[in-house]
C-alpha positions in Angstrom: -53.8 -35.8 -9.3 -57.4 -35.1 -10.4 -58.6 -31.5 -10.4 -61.3 -32.4 -7.7 -58.6 -34.0 -5.4 -56.4 -30.7 -5.9 -59.1 -28.5 -4.8 -60.0 -30.6 -1.9 -56.4 -30.4 -0.7 -56.4 -26.7 -1.4 -59.5 -26.5 0.6 -58.1 -28.5 3.3 -54.8 -26.8 3.5 -56.9 -23.3 3.8 -59.0 -24.3 6.5 -56.0 -25.4 8.6 -54.6 -22.1 8.0 -57.6 -20.2 9.0 -57.9 -22.4 12.3 -54.4 -21.3 13.3 -54.6 -17.6 12.2 -53.2 -14.9 14.5 -55.1 -11.7 15.3 -53.8 -8.2 14.5 -53.5 -7.8 18.3 -51.3 -11.1 18.7 -49.1 -9.9 15.9 -48.6 -6.6 17.5 -47.9 -8.2 20.9 -45.4 -10.7 19.3 -43.7 -7.7 17.6 -43.3 -5.8 20.8 -41.9 -8.7 22.4 -39.5 -9.2 19.6 -38.6 -5.7 19.7 -37.9 -6.0 23.4 -35.3 -8.6 22.9 -33.2 -6.2 20.4 -30.6 -4.0 22.0 -31.7 -0.6 22.6 -29.9 1.0 19.6 -31.7 -1.8 17.3 -35.2 -1.1 18.8 -35.1 2.6 18.4 -34.8 3.4 22.0 -37.4 1.1 23.2 -40.1 2.9 21.4 -42.5 0.9 19.1 -42.7 3.3 16.2 -41.5 1.0 13.4 -43.6 -1.0 11.1 -43.8 -4.7 11.3 -41.3 -4.9 8.5 -38.8 -2.5 10.2 -38.8 -4.7 13.1 -38.2 -7.8 11.4 -35.5 -6.1 9.6 -33.8 -5.0 12.7 -34.2 -8.2 14.2 -32.6 -9.9 11.2 -29.6 -7.4 11.3 -29.2 -8.3 14.9 -29.1 -12.0 14.4 -26.4 -11.5 11.5 -24.3 -9.5 13.9 -24.6 -12.2 16.6 -23.6 -14.8 14.1 -20.5 -12.5 13.3 -19.6 -12.2 17.0 -19.9 -16.1 17.5 -17.6 -16.5 14.5 -15.2 -13.9 15.7 -15.2 -15.5 19.4 -14.8 -18.9 17.7 -11.7 -17.9 15.9 -10.2 -16.3 19.0 -10.9 -19.4 21.2 -9.4 -21.6 18.4 -6.2 -19.4 18.5 -6.1 -19.5 22.3 -6.5 -23.3 22.3 -3.6 -23.9 19.7 -1.4 -21.4 21.4 1.6 -22.8 23.5 0.1 -21.2 26.9 -2.8 -23.6 27.1 -2.0 -27.2 28.1 -4.0 -30.1 27.1 -5.8 -30.4 30.3 -6.7 -26.8 30.3 -8.0 -27.1 26.8 -10.0 -30.2 27.8 -11.5 -28.2 30.5 -12.4 -25.3 28.1 -13.8 -27.9 25.4 -16.0 -29.3 28.1 -17.5 -26.3 29.2 -18.3 -25.3 25.4 -20.4 -28.7 25.2 
């Protein structure tokens, strides 16, 4: 690729990014909304004192904990479905509810 073509590509990419830029007010509003989705213990009792980085770290931590909870519940469900107490009809109903 020629250097003039590369610079045009860079400029084109830059202009498309700038046309989609987000203002600081919009970022602040999005962070507040994100923080509101976190459980109270994660969101510092609902007070928005943390930096954007802190809100993102808390959000990532919360998502990791949700993934772990899903994994644990999946294991529990698999154990229940494989137990002798669940008939094949009941297992079919449970599977259909999960889909």
